[in-house]
C-alpha positions in Angstrom: -24.6 63.6 17.3 -26.9 62.8 14.9 -25.4 65.2 11.9 -28.3 68.2 12.0 -25.7 70.5 10.8 -25.2 70.2 7.6 -23.9 73.6 6.1 -25.0 75.0 2.4 -21.4 75.4 0.6 -23.2 78.1 -0.8 -24.0 79.9 2.4 -20.4 79.9 4.1 -17.9 82.2 1.5 -15.0 80.7 0.0 -13.0 81.3 3.9 -15.4 79.8 6.0 -16.0 77.1 3.8 -12.1 76.0 3.5 -12.0 76.2 7.5 -15.2 74.1 7.7 -13.1 71.6 5.4 -9.8 71.7 7.6 -11.7 70.5 10.0 -13.8 67.9 8.6 -10.5 66.1 7.5 -9.1 66.6 10.3 -11.5 64.9 12.1 -11.3 62.0 9.4 -8.0 62.3 9.5 -7.4 62.1 13.1 -10.0 58.3 12.8 -7.1 57.2 10.8 -4.4 57.5 11.8 -5.2 56.7 15.6 -7.5 53.6 14.9 -6.9 52.5 11.2 -9.1 53.1 7.8 -12.0 51.3 8.7 -13.0 54.1 11.7 -13.1 56.9 9.0 -16.4 55.6 8.2 -17.8 57.2 12.1 -16.6 60.7 10.6 -19.9 63.3 10.9 -20.7 66.4 10.6 -21.5 67.0 14.2 -18.7 65.9 15.6 -16.3 68.1 13.6 -17.9 70.6 15.9 -15.8 69.6 19.3 -12.8 70.6 17.0 -14.2 74.0 16.1 -15.3 75.4 19.3 -11.4 74.4 20.4 -9.8 76.6 17.6 -12.3 78.8 17.9 -10.8 79.1 21.7 -7.3 78.9 21.3 -4.2 80.5 20.9 -3.1 82.9 17.9 0.2 81.1 17.1 -0.6 77.4 18.3 0.4 74.6 15.8 -3.7 73.5 15.0 -3.1 73.0 11.4 -1.1 71.0 9.3 -0.4 69.9 5.0 -2.1 66.8 4.2 -1.2 64.3 1.3 -3.3 64.0 -1.9 -6.6 62.4 -0.6 -9.6 61.0 -3.0 -11.9 62.6 -1.4 -10.0 66.3 -2.3 -9.6 65.1 -5.6 -6.2 64.1 -4.6 -5.2 67.5 -3.7 -3.1 68.0 -0.5 -4.7 70.6 2.0 -4.3 72.1 5.2 -6.1 70.4 7.8 -6.9 70.7 11.6 -4.4 69.2 14.0 -4.4 68.2 17.5 -6.6 67.4 20.4 -9.6 69.5 19.3 -9.5 66.8 16.7 -8.9 63.9 18.4 -11.3 65.3 20.7 -14.1 65.2 18.3 -12.6 61.7 17.0 -13.0 60.3 20.4 -16.6 61.6 21.0 -17.8 60.2 17.5 -16.3 56.9 17.9 -17.9 56.1 21.3 -21.5 58.1 20.2 -20.9 55.4 17.0 -20.8 52.4 19.0 -23.7 53.3 21.2 -26.1 53.4 18.2 -24.5 50.6 16.6 -26.0 48.8 20.2 -28.6 50.5 19.8 -30.0 48.9 16.4 -28.3 45.6 17.3 -30.6 46.2 20.2 -34.0 46.8 17.9 -32.5 44.2 15.2 -32.5 46.7 12.6 -32.4 45.5 9.2 -29.9 43.2 8.8 -28.5 42.9 12.3 -31.2 40.9 12.6 -29.4 38.5 11.2 -27.1 36.9 13.4 -23.9 36.3 11.8 -23.5 40.1 10.7 -25.3 41.2 14.2 -22.2 39.3 15.9 -19.5 41.2 13.4 -21.5 44.6 13.7 -20.9 44.6 17.6 -17.4 43.2 17.7 -16.9 47.0 15.8 -19.5 48.4 18.3 -17.0 47.5 21.0 -13.9 48.1 19.6 -15.0 51.6 18.5 -16.2 52.2 22.2 -12.9 51.4 23.4 -11.3 52.8 21.0 -12.7 55.9 22.0 -12.6 55.5 25.5 -8.3 55.4 24.1 -8.5 59.2 22.9 -10.5 59.9 25.0 -8.3 59.2 28.4 -5.5 60.4 25.8 -6.6 64.4 26.5 -8.1 64.5 29.4 -11.7 63.4 29.1 -13.9 60.6 30.1 -15.9 58.5 28.0 -18.3 57.3 31.1 -20.0 60.0 30.7 -20.5 59.3 27.0 -21.6 55.4 28.3 -23.7 56.5 31.4 -25.9 58.8 28.9 -26.4 55.8 26.2 -27.1 53.7 29.2 -29.6 55.8 30.8 -31.1 56.4 27.6 -32.6 52.9 27.0 -33.5 52.8 30.5 -35.6 55.8 30.1 -36.9 54.9 27.0 -38.2 51.9 28.3 -40.0 53.8 30.7 -41.7 56.4 29.1 -45.6 57.2 27.7 -47.8 59.3 26.9 -47.5 62.7 29.4 -43.5 62.1 30.0 -41.7 65.5 29.1 -39.6 65.2 26.0 -37.1 67.0 28.1 -37.0 63.6 30.4 -36.1 62.0 27.0 -33.4 64.2 25.8 -31.9 64.3 28.5 -29.2 61.9 28.3 -28.1 63.5 25.1 -28.1 66.6 27.0 -25.4 65.6 29.3 -22.9 63.7 27.0 -23.2 66.6 24.3 -23.0 69.4 27.6 -19.5 67.4 29.0 -17.6 67.3 25.1 -18.6 70.6 24.7 -17.0 72.1 27.6 -14.3 70.0 27.3 -13.0 72.3 24.5 -13.2 74.9 26.9 -9.8 72.7 28.7 -7.7 71.7 25.6 -7.8 75.8 24.9 -6.9 76.6 28.0 -9.9 78.4 28.7 -10.9 77.0 31.9 -14.0 80.0 32.1 -15.3 79.0 28.9 -16.5 75.7 30.2 -19.7 76.9 31.9 -21.1 78.3 28.8 -20.3 76.2 26.6 -21.2 72.8 28.5 -24.9 74.9 28.4 -24.6 75.2 24.1 -23.9 71.8 24.1 -26.6 71.0 25.9 -28.7 73.1 24.3 -28.2 70.8 21.0 -27.7 68.4 22.5 -31.6 68.7 23.1 -31.5 70.4 19.4 -29.9 67.2 17.5 -32.4 64.2 19.6 -35.7 66.5 19.2 -34.6 67.2 14.8 -33.6 63.2 14.7 -37.3 62.5 15.9 -39.1 64.8 14.0 -37.2 63.7 10.7 -38.0 59.9 12.0 -41.0 60.5 12.8 -42.8 59.1 9.9 -39.8 55.9 9.1 -40.3 55.0 12.6 -44.1 54.9 12.6 -43.9 52.9 9.0 -41.5 50.9 10.7 -42.9 49.8 14.4 -39.9 51.4 15.7 -39.7 54.0 19.2 -40.4 57.6 18.2 -40.4 60.3 21.5 -43.3 62.3 19.9 -45.3 58.9 19.2 -44.0 57.5 22.7 -45.4 60.8 25.3 -47.7 62.4 22.9 -46.2 65.3 22.1 -47.0 67.3 19.9 -44.6 68.2 16.2 -45.8 72.0 17.8 -44.1 71.0 20.9 -40.8 70.1 19.4 -40.5 73.5 17.2 -41.0 75.3 20.8 -38.6 73.7 22.6 -36.3 73.9 19.7 -36.9 77.2 19.2 -36.0 77.7 23.0 -32.9 75.8 22.8 -31.4 77.9 19.4 -32.3 81.2 21.6 -30.9 79.4 24.4 -28.1 78.3 22.3 -27.2 82.0 21.0 -27.1 83.2 24.6 -24.7 81.1 26.1 -22.1 81.9 23.2 -22.0 85.5 23.9 -20.6 84.4 27.4 -18.1 83.0 25.9 -14.2 84.2 24.9 -13.3 83.1 21.4 -9.9 83.6 19.6 -11.9 83.9 16.2 -15.7 82.8 16.5 -16.7 83.6 13.4 -17.0 79.3 12.0 -18.4 78.2 15.7 -21.2 81.1 15.4 -21.4 80.6 11.6 -22.2 76.9 12.3 -24.1 77.0 16.1 -26.1 80.4 15.2 -27.0 80.3 11.5 -26.7 77.3 10.3 -28.2 75.4 13.4 -30.9 77.9 12.7 -31.6 76.3 9.2 -31.7 72.8 10.2 -34.0 73.3 12.8 -36.6 74.9 9.8 -35.3 71.9 7.2 -36.6 69.4 10.1 -39.7 71.3 10.4 -40.0 71.8 6.6 -40.4 75.7 6.3 -36.9 76.3 5.0 -36.5 75.5 1.3 -33.4 76.0 -1.1 -33.8 79.5 -3.6 -29.3 79.9 -4.0 -29.0 81.4 -8.1 -25.3 82.1 -7.5 -24.6 78.3 -8.8 -25.9 78.4 -11.8 -24.3 82.5 -12.7 -21.0 84.1 -12.4 -20.7 84.4 -8.8 -17.8 87.7 -9.7 -20.7 89.5 -11.0 -21.4 93.0 -9.2 -23.9 93.3 -6.9 -25.6 95.5 -8.6 -25.4 99.9 -8.4 -24.2 101.2 -5.2 -23.2 97.9 -4.0 -19.8 96.3 -2.9 -17.6 95.6 -5.2 -17.1 92.1 -6.5 -14.0 90.1 -5.3 -11.7 88.1 -7.5 -11.8 85.9 -8.9 -9.9 82.0 -7.6 -6.3 81.5 -9.1 -6.6 78.5 -11.2 -5.7 75.8 -10.3 -3.4 73.0 -12.2 -4.4 71.1 -14.9 -3.4 67.7 -15.0 -2.3 65.2 -18.1 -4.8 63.0 -19.9 -3.4 59.8 -17.7 -2.7 61.5 -14.5 -6.3 62.5 -14.3 -7.6 59.4 -15.5 -6.3 58.0 -12.2 -7.5 60.4 -10.1 -11.0 59.5 -11.9 -10.7 56.2 -10.7 -9.8 57.0 -7.1 -12.6 59.2 -6.5 -15.0 56.1 -8.4 -14.2 54.4 -5.4 -15.7 56.8 -3.1 -19.5 58.4 -3.2 -17.6 61.7 -3.8 -19.6 61.9 -7.3 -22.7 61.4 -6.0 -23.0 62.6 -2.0 -20.6 65.8 -2.2 -18.8 67.8 -3.8 -15.2 66.9 -6.6 -12.7 68.6 -7.7 -12.3 67.6 -11.7 -9.0 65.4 -11.9 -8.4 67.5 -14.7 -9.0 71.1 -14.4 -9.1 71.1 -10.5 -12.6 72.5 -11.1 -14.8 72.4 -7.8 -18.2 70.6 -9.0 -21.6 69.6 -7.2 -22.0 65.4 -7.5 -24.0 64.7 -9.4 -27.3 64.0 -6.7 -25.8 66.7 -4.5 -29.0 69.6 -3.3 -28.4 72.8 -2.0 -30.8 73.1 1.4 -31.6 76.2 2.0 -29.6 78.7 1.1 -31.4 81.8 2.2 -30.8 83.3 5.5 -27.4 82.7 6.3 -27.0 86.6 7.0 -30.3 88.4 7.3 -30.3 89.3 10.9 -26.7 91.4 9.0 -28.7 93.4 7.0 -27.1 91.9 3.7 -23.5 92.6 5.3 -22.4 89.4 5.0 -20.3 89.5 8.4 -20.6 85.6 8.7 -19.9 84.5 5.5 -16.8 86.5 4.6 -15.3 88.0 7.7 -16.2 91.8 7.6 -16.0 92.1 11.3 -19.8 93.6 11.5 -21.2 92.0 14.5 -24.9 91.4 13.8 -25.5 90.6 18.0 -27.4 87.2 17.3 
């Protein structure tokens, strides 16, 4: 999985943003709990979809959340995070695919990995991650061999691919891997009837992941002389876009056949945000959200819905406690690359380099009702 679903937090709304962060933190903590601190570096946005899908199907009342202690990435504040087999499956998949990606870079001799000492250390890390992912996968009943097999077949397919090779031949191993991971969430949630439609959604998600990675990396791969599916097969960007749009439509149809307990977050990520990811990769999206610089609780306009009440003000820290948290934040990438809570006021602030990706159109099919963002419950039938 390549991290293609990168939701703009302004679009998610406060409720779904909190849920999304719970799964992201849950994946990170599952990696740490089973495999140590260093394993947390494989935390990725697409991996958490496994956790989201598992919880979305699960019967209510299960122990799918816990309260985690303070973390520098949350401004040293506690939070409710996802736990259980869904988070552990997400961790297993993330480890195995990260191991495969590192081995792929090793085979290509990319960057520092061309140096023998670095390559030896990286190979050891990749081997350990692969074994760790297999152990965790086995613990939740998932055989990660299907992922390893897909990676091995991918290498062979890329070696033989040339002008005229269908793009879908190249994307097939990725499709098979993601189909297996998505389908197993139905097993963990106790809904075996969901396995088939989720496998279809996962297969198409894998296709999208491969296509968007190829489109986004095409120029860089050409400059570096690296292998790229579009260049190798001679396929056009227009053909890739057609396949991507077909995959988006197929995912929407497959999700309609899945019996969810609470589908809101899964729907936003796999329908709306995935569509935004496609638009972003093909250069047909732009960000125009205006709420971050104005009053988010201002009235919408005459006749509009009432403004939501502002959230409770977070507790403030003293000077010394705030300084201590600031030092902790300085050791992370949150100050630059994400959002962080001000160590003194608790106010959420964007990182210095953060940019909002395509904040338009989250619920454009819902005619402005914001059903996917605030959970009003309407069905936009998409």
